[in-house]
A tleap script that builds the chain and sets N, CA, C and O, in Angstrom:
source leaprc.protein.ff14SB
mol = sequence {
  NASN THR ARG LYS ALA GLY LEU ARG LEU ASP
  ILE GLU GLU LYS ALA PHE GLY ARG ILE SER
  SER GLY ASN TYR ASP PHE VAL ALA ASP ASN
  ALA ARG GLN SER GLU ARG VAL TYR ARG ILE
  LEU ASN GLU ASP PRO GLU ILE GLU MET PRO
  PRO ALA ASP SER HIE LEU SER LEU ASN GLU
  GLU GLU LYS ALA ILE ILE ILE LYS TRP LEU
  GLU GLN GLY ALA ARG CTRP
}
set mol.1.N position { -16.884 -20.222 28.777 }
set mol.1.CA position { -15.877 -20.782 27.889 }
set mol.1.C position { -14.457 -20.418 28.290 }
set mol.1.O position { -13.501 -21.028 27.809 }
set mol.2.N position { -14.309 -19.436 29.162 }
set mol.2.CA position { -12.961 -19.030 29.564 }
set mol.2.C position { -12.580 -19.544 30.943 }
set mol.2.O position { -11.475 -19.274 31.412 }
set mol.3.N position { -13.463 -20.272 31.598 }
set mol.3.CA position { -13.183 -20.798 32.944 }
set mol.3.C position { -12.023 -21.784 32.893 }
set mol.3.O position { -11.963 -22.656 32.025 }
set mol.4.N position { -11.110 -21.629 33.835 }
set mol.4.CA position { -9.996 -22.558 33.942 }
set mol.4.C position { -10.119 -23.320 35.245 }
set mol.4.O position { -10.655 -22.796 36.221 }
set mol.5.N position { -9.639 -24.527 35.275 }
set mol.5.CA position { -9.573 -25.354 36.483 }
set mol.5.C position { -10.940 -25.654 37.086 }
set mol.5.O position { -11.014 -26.096 38.233 }
set mol.6.N position { -12.015 -25.429 36.351 }
set mol.6.CA position { -13.340 -25.794 36.809 }
set mol.6.C position { -13.869 -24.990 37.980 }
set mol.6.O position { -14.833 -25.415 38.617 }
set mol.7.N position { -13.284 -23.857 38.285 }
set mol.7.CA position { -13.728 -23.060 39.422 }
set mol.7.C position { -15.084 -22.443 39.131 }
set mol.7.O position { -15.259 -21.759 38.122 }
set mol.8.N position { -16.049 -22.686 40.021 }
set mol.8.CA position { -17.390 -22.107 39.909 }
set mol.8.C position { -17.716 -21.421 41.216 }
set mol.8.O position { -17.738 -22.053 42.272 }
set mol.9.N position { -17.967 -20.133 41.143 }
set mol.9.CA position { -18.326 -19.391 42.343 }
set mol.9.C position { -19.811 -19.054 42.376 }
set mol.9.O position { -20.289 -18.449 43.336 }
set mol.10.N position { -20.529 -19.433 41.355 }
set mol.10.CA position { -21.958 -19.152 41.297 }
set mol.10.C position { -22.800 -20.258 41.923 }
set mol.10.O position { -24.008 -20.096 42.097 }
set mol.11.N position { -22.175 -21.370 42.257 }
set mol.11.CA position { -22.873 -22.508 42.858 }
set mol.11.C position { -22.122 -22.868 44.145 }
set mol.11.O position { -20.957 -23.262 44.101 }
set mol.12.N position { -22.797 -22.731 45.283 }
set mol.12.CA position { -22.146 -22.932 46.580 }
set mol.12.C position { -21.466 -24.296 46.682 }
set mol.12.O position { -20.327 -24.385 47.139 }
set mol.13.N position { -22.147 -25.347 46.265 }
set mol.13.CA position { -21.582 -26.696 46.369 }
set mol.13.C position { -20.291 -26.836 45.567 }
set mol.13.O position { -19.396 -27.587 45.955 }
set mol.14.N position { -20.193 -26.118 44.456 }
set mol.14.CA position { -18.971 -26.158 43.642 }
set mol.14.C position { -17.858 -25.334 44.286 }
set mol.14.O position { -16.697 -25.745 44.274 }
set mol.15.N position { -18.201 -24.183 44.845 }
set mol.15.CA position { -17.192 -23.315 45.463 }
set mol.15.C position { -16.516 -23.986 46.651 }
set mol.15.O position { -15.341 -23.743 46.923 }
set mol.16.N position { -17.266 -24.835 47.362 }
set mol.16.CA position { -16.716 -25.495 48.535 }
set mol.16.C position { -16.470 -26.981 48.284 }
set mol.16.O position { -16.305 -27.759 49.224 }
set mol.17.N position { -16.447 -27.361 47.020 }
set mol.17.CA position { -16.275 -28.765 46.670 }
set mol.17.C position { -14.821 -29.192 46.581 }
set mol.17.O position { -13.903 -28.371 46.570 }
set mol.18.N position { -14.645 -30.495 46.518 }
set mol.18.CA position { -13.315 -31.097 46.373 }
set mol.18.C position { -12.921 -31.020 44.900 }
set mol.18.O position { -13.744 -31.241 44.012 }
set mol.19.N position { -11.655 -30.706 44.656 }
set mol.19.CA position { -11.153 -30.623 43.285 }
set mol.19.C position { -10.303 -31.850 42.972 }
set mol.19.O position { -10.086 -32.695 43.839 }
set mol.20.N position { -9.828 -31.947 41.746 }
set mol.20.CA position { -9.124 -33.149 41.287 }
set mol.20.C position { -7.895 -33.495 42.124 }
set mol.20.O position { -7.521 -34.666 42.200 }
set mol.21.N position { -7.259 -32.506 42.753 }
set mol.21.CA position { -6.081 -32.763 43.595 }
set mol.21.C position { -6.466 -33.413 44.927 }
set mol.21.O position { -5.602 -33.897 45.658 }
set mol.22.N position { -7.763 -33.421 45.236 }
set mol.22.CA position { -8.226 -33.933 46.514 }
set mol.22.C position { -8.432 -32.835 47.543 }
set mol.22.O position { -9.043 -33.069 48.585 }
set mol.23.N position { -7.928 -31.642 47.260 }
set mol.23.CA position { -8.118 -30.494 48.141 }
set mol.23.C position { -9.488 -29.878 47.882 }
set mol.23.O position { -10.200 -30.280 46.962 }
set mol.24.N position { -9.842 -28.905 48.699 }
set mol.24.CA position { -11.092 -28.173 48.528 }
set mol.24.C position { -10.798 -26.798 47.956 }
set mol.24.O position { -9.800 -26.175 48.318 }
set mol.25.N position { -11.675 -26.307 47.049 }
set mol.25.CA position { -11.503 -24.962 46.507 }
set mol.25.C position { -11.421 -23.949 47.643 }
set mol.25.O position { -10.420 -23.247 47.781 }
set mol.26.N position { -12.474 -23.873 48.456 }
set mol.26.CA position { -12.527 -22.976 49.592 }
set mol.26.C position { -12.974 -23.762 50.818 }
set mol.26.O position { -13.803 -24.667 50.716 }
set mol.27.N position { -12.421 -23.414 51.977 }
set mol.27.CA position { -12.775 -24.091 53.228 }
set mol.27.C position { -13.239 -23.027 54.224 }
set mol.27.O position { -12.457 -22.189 54.671 }
set mol.28.N position { -14.528 -23.083 54.559 }
set mol.28.CA position { -15.064 -22.144 55.546 }
set mol.28.C position { -14.401 -22.408 56.901 }
set mol.28.O position { -14.145 -23.556 57.263 }
set mol.29.N position { -14.134 -21.356 57.625 }
set mol.29.CA position { -13.517 -21.385 58.953 }
set mol.29.C position { -12.034 -21.742 58.943 }
set mol.29.O position { -11.418 -21.799 60.007 }
set mol.30.N position { -11.445 -21.982 57.778 }
set mol.30.CA position { -10.016 -22.291 57.716 }
set mol.30.C position { -9.471 -21.950 56.328 }
set mol.30.O position { -9.259 -22.832 55.496 }
set mol.31.N position { -9.253 -20.674 56.099 }
set mol.31.CA position { -8.815 -20.201 54.790 }
set mol.31.C position { -7.520 -20.866 54.331 }
set mol.31.O position { -7.346 -21.115 53.138 }
set mol.32.N position { -6.622 -21.152 55.249 }
set mol.32.CA position { -5.312 -21.708 54.875 }
set mol.32.C position { -5.404 -23.124 54.314 }
set mol.32.O position { -4.447 -23.602 53.704 }
set mol.33.N position { -6.524 -23.798 54.504 }
set mol.33.CA position { -6.713 -25.127 53.909 }
set mol.33.C position { -7.374 -25.048 52.537 }
set mol.33.O position { -7.609 -26.076 51.902 }
set mol.34.N position { -7.670 -23.852 52.084 }
set mol.34.CA position { -8.328 -23.645 50.796 }
set mol.34.C position { -7.304 -23.623 49.668 }
set mol.34.O position { -6.342 -22.854 49.703 }
set mol.35.N position { -7.516 -24.459 48.686 }
set mol.35.CA position { -6.628 -24.491 47.514 }
set mol.35.C position { -6.578 -23.128 46.837 }
set mol.35.O position { -5.507 -22.684 46.422 }
set mol.36.N position { -7.701 -22.472 46.722 }
set mol.36.CA position { -7.737 -21.181 46.022 }
set mol.36.C position { -7.006 -20.098 46.803 }
set mol.36.O position { -6.386 -19.227 46.194 }
set mol.37.N position { -7.058 -20.124 48.107 }
set mol.37.CA position { -6.292 -19.155 48.893 }
set mol.37.C position { -4.799 -19.410 48.691 }
set mol.37.O position { -4.019 -18.470 48.536 }
set mol.38.N position { -4.413 -20.664 48.693 }
set mol.38.CA position { -3.012 -21.012 48.417 }
set mol.38.C position { -2.581 -20.411 47.078 }
set mol.38.O position { -1.500 -19.832 46.969 }
set mol.39.N position { -3.423 -20.550 46.079 }
set mol.39.CA position { -3.090 -20.030 44.750 }
set mol.39.C position { -3.138 -18.510 44.685 }
set mol.39.O position { -2.327 -17.889 43.998 }
set mol.40.N position { -4.092 -17.906 45.401 }
set mol.40.CA position { -4.201 -16.448 45.427 }
set mol.40.C position { -2.965 -15.827 46.063 }
set mol.40.O position { -2.508 -14.772 45.624 }
set mol.41.N position { -2.425 -16.465 47.084 }
set mol.41.CA position { -1.261 -15.927 47.796 }
set mol.41.C position { 0.071 -16.328 47.169 }
set mol.41.O position { 1.108 -15.764 47.520 }
set mol.42.N position { 0.062 -17.281 46.258 }
set mol.42.CA position { 1.290 -17.792 45.656 }
set mol.42.C position { 1.779 -16.872 44.544 }
set mol.42.O position { 0.975 -16.323 43.790 }
set mol.43.N position { 3.079 -16.705 44.443 }
set mol.43.CA position { 3.662 -15.854 43.408 }
set mol.43.C position { 4.285 -16.661 42.268 }
set mol.43.O position { 4.800 -16.078 41.314 }
set mol.44.N position { 4.246 -17.980 42.353 }
set mol.44.CA position { 4.765 -18.841 41.289 }
set mol.44.C position { 3.816 -18.748 40.096 }
set mol.44.O position { 2.629 -19.043 40.239 }
set mol.45.N position { 4.311 -18.345 38.919 }
set mol.45.CA position { 3.446 -18.175 37.754 }
set mol.45.C position { 2.721 -19.453 37.319 }
set mol.45.O position { 1.707 -19.383 36.625 }
set mol.46.N position { 3.229 -20.604 37.718 }
set mol.46.CA position { 2.569 -21.868 37.380 }
set mol.46.C position { 1.405 -22.176 38.322 }
set mol.46.O position { 0.553 -23.008 38.013 }
set mol.47.N position { 1.375 -21.503 39.467 }
set mol.47.CA position { 0.393 -21.799 40.506 }
set mol.47.C position { -0.568 -20.634 40.754 }
set mol.47.O position { -1.739 -20.854 41.064 }
set mol.48.N position { -0.082 -19.401 40.621 }
set mol.48.CA position { -0.846 -18.236 41.054 }
set mol.48.C position { -2.213 -18.111 40.390 }
set mol.48.O position { -2.439 -18.558 39.266 }
set mol.49.N position { -3.113 -17.480 41.144 }
set mol.49.CA position { -4.456 -17.227 40.665 }
set mol.49.C position { -4.804 -15.782 40.989 }
set mol.49.O position { -4.582 -15.340 42.116 }
set mol.50.N position { -5.335 -15.047 40.048 }
set mol.50.CA position { -5.580 -15.439 38.671 }
set mol.50.C position { -4.268 -15.599 37.897 }
set mol.50.O position { -3.261 -14.971 38.226 }
set mol.51.N position { -4.294 -16.444 36.872 }
set mol.51.CA position { -3.063 -16.695 36.121 }
set mol.51.C position { -2.579 -15.433 35.400 }
set mol.51.O position { -3.376 -14.579 35.011 }
set mol.52.N position { -1.270 -15.335 35.232 }
set mol.52.CA position { -0.661 -14.151 34.621 }
set mol.52.C position { -1.231 -13.845 33.241 }
set mol.52.O position { -1.402 -12.680 32.883 }
set mol.53.N position { -1.524 -14.880 32.471 }
set mol.53.CA position { -2.016 -14.645 31.110 }
set mol.53.C position { -3.433 -14.070 31.066 }
set mol.53.O position { -3.911 -13.688 29.999 }
set mol.54.N position { -4.104 -14.007 32.213 }
set mol.54.CA position { -5.435 -13.405 32.264 }
set mol.54.C position { -5.352 -11.878 32.322 }
set mol.54.O position { -6.327 -11.180 32.044 }
set mol.55.N position { -4.170 -11.373 32.688 }
set mol.55.CA position { -3.941 -9.937 32.869 }
set mol.55.C position { -4.848 -9.348 33.952 }
set mol.55.O position { -5.173 -8.161 33.929 }
set mol.56.N position { -5.245 -10.190 34.891 }
set mol.56.CA position { -6.044 -9.772 36.038 }
set mol.56.C position { -5.221 -9.964 37.302 }
set mol.56.O position { -4.260 -10.734 37.304 }
set mol.57.N position { -5.580 -9.287 38.357 }
set mol.57.CA position { -4.869 -9.475 39.611 }
set mol.57.C position { -5.779 -9.087 40.768 }
set mol.57.O position { -6.784 -8.398 40.589 }
set mol.58.N position { -5.407 -9.540 41.941 }
set mol.58.CA position { -6.088 -9.162 43.174 }
set mol.58.C position { -5.114 -8.316 43.983 }
set mol.58.O position { -3.948 -8.680 44.134 }
set mol.59.N position { -5.587 -7.194 44.499 }
set mol.59.CA position { -4.705 -6.401 45.352 }
set mol.59.C position { -4.737 -6.982 46.767 }
set mol.59.O position { -5.514 -7.896 47.047 }
set mol.60.N position { -3.911 -6.462 47.641 }
set mol.60.CA position { -3.797 -7.002 48.996 }
set mol.60.C position { -5.116 -6.901 49.763 }
set mol.60.O position { -5.459 -7.800 50.531 }
set mol.61.N position { -5.845 -5.826 49.559 }
set mol.61.CA position { -7.131 -5.664 50.237 }
set mol.61.C position { -8.130 -6.735 49.770 }
set mol.61.O position { -8.848 -7.306 50.590 }
set mol.62.N position { -8.177 -7.002 48.489 }
set mol.62.CA position { -9.088 -8.020 47.960 }
set mol.62.C position { -8.736 -9.409 48.492 }
set mol.62.O position { -9.620 -10.193 48.837 }
set mol.63.N position { -7.457 -9.699 48.553 }
set mol.63.CA position { -7.015 -10.982 49.116 }
set mol.63.C position { -7.438 -11.093 50.579 }
set mol.63.O position { -7.916 -12.140 51.015 }
set mol.64.N position { -7.260 -10.014 51.329 }
set mol.64.CA position { -7.619 -10.007 52.748 }
set mol.64.C position { -9.122 -10.185 52.941 }
set mol.64.O position { -9.548 -10.840 53.892 }
set mol.65.N position { -9.922 -9.617 52.060 }
set mol.65.CA position { -11.382 -9.761 52.152 }
set mol.65.C position { -11.784 -11.219 51.957 }
set mol.65.O position { -12.633 -11.728 52.688 }
set mol.66.N position { -11.191 -11.890 50.988 }
set mol.66.CA position { -11.502 -13.307 50.742 }
set mol.66.C position { -11.124 -14.143 51.958 }
set mol.66.O position { -11.906 -14.983 52.404 }
set mol.67.N position { -9.938 -13.918 52.491 }
set mol.67.CA position { -9.478 -14.685 53.656 }
set mol.67.C position { -10.362 -14.412 54.860 }
set mol.67.O position { -10.735 -15.345 55.570 }
set mol.68.N position { -10.702 -13.163 55.105 }
set mol.68.CA position { -11.555 -12.816 56.243 }
set mol.68.C position { -12.931 -13.456 56.089 }
set mol.68.O position { -13.477 -13.982 57.058 }
set mol.69.N position { -13.493 -13.417 54.895 }
set mol.69.CA position { -14.792 -14.032 54.635 }
set mol.69.C position { -14.765 -15.509 54.985 }
set mol.69.O position { -15.679 -16.014 55.637 }
set mol.70.N position { -13.719 -16.204 54.554 }
set mol.70.CA position { -13.600 -17.637 54.867 }
set mol.70.C position { -13.433 -17.859 56.363 }
set mol.70.O position { -14.102 -18.716 56.940 }
set mol.71.N position { -12.551 -17.100 56.993 }
set mol.71.CA position { -12.290 -17.260 58.413 }
set mol.71.C position { -13.534 -16.969 59.270 }
set mol.71.O position { -13.667 -17.484 60.380 }
set mol.72.N position { -14.429 -16.147 58.745 }
set mol.72.CA position { -15.654 -15.823 59.477 }
set mol.72.C position { -16.799 -16.778 59.141 }
set mol.72.O position { -17.943 -16.530 59.524 }
set mol.73.N position { -16.504 -17.850 58.441 }
set mol.73.CA position { -17.524 -18.873 58.191 }
set mol.73.C position { -18.054 -18.916 56.777 }
set mol.73.O position { -18.829 -19.812 56.442 }
set mol.74.N position { -17.662 -17.973 55.936 }
set mol.74.CA position { -18.024 -17.991 54.515 }
set mol.74.C position { -19.517 -18.135 54.272 }
set mol.74.O position { -19.951 -18.983 53.493 }
set mol.75.N position { -20.290 -17.308 54.938 }
set mol.75.CA position { -21.748 -17.355 54.732 }
set mol.75.C position { -22.056 -17.059 53.279 }
set mol.75.O position { -21.535 -16.097 52.716 }
set mol.76.N position { -22.886 -17.864 52.676 }
set mol.76.CA position { -23.201 -17.743 51.251 }
set mol.76.C position { -24.238 -16.710 51.009 }
set mol.76.O position { -24.622 -16.479 49.862 }
savepdb mol mol.pdb
quit
């Protein structure tokens, strides 16, 4: 009930699926084409993920782990 933007990480097809903008949530082998990586690295409060109102955040190491996982093929 608290999911925003339809992001699902529990289903592989959803995690790597196309979203309403036409972009892909995550792109294996090319993290920079991933909408979620764009949002994770963005500091604009209207774009950033997780959103400021969630009171959650990712530290630099966590961001690097996500990017490395994608760049290495994002094995499920």
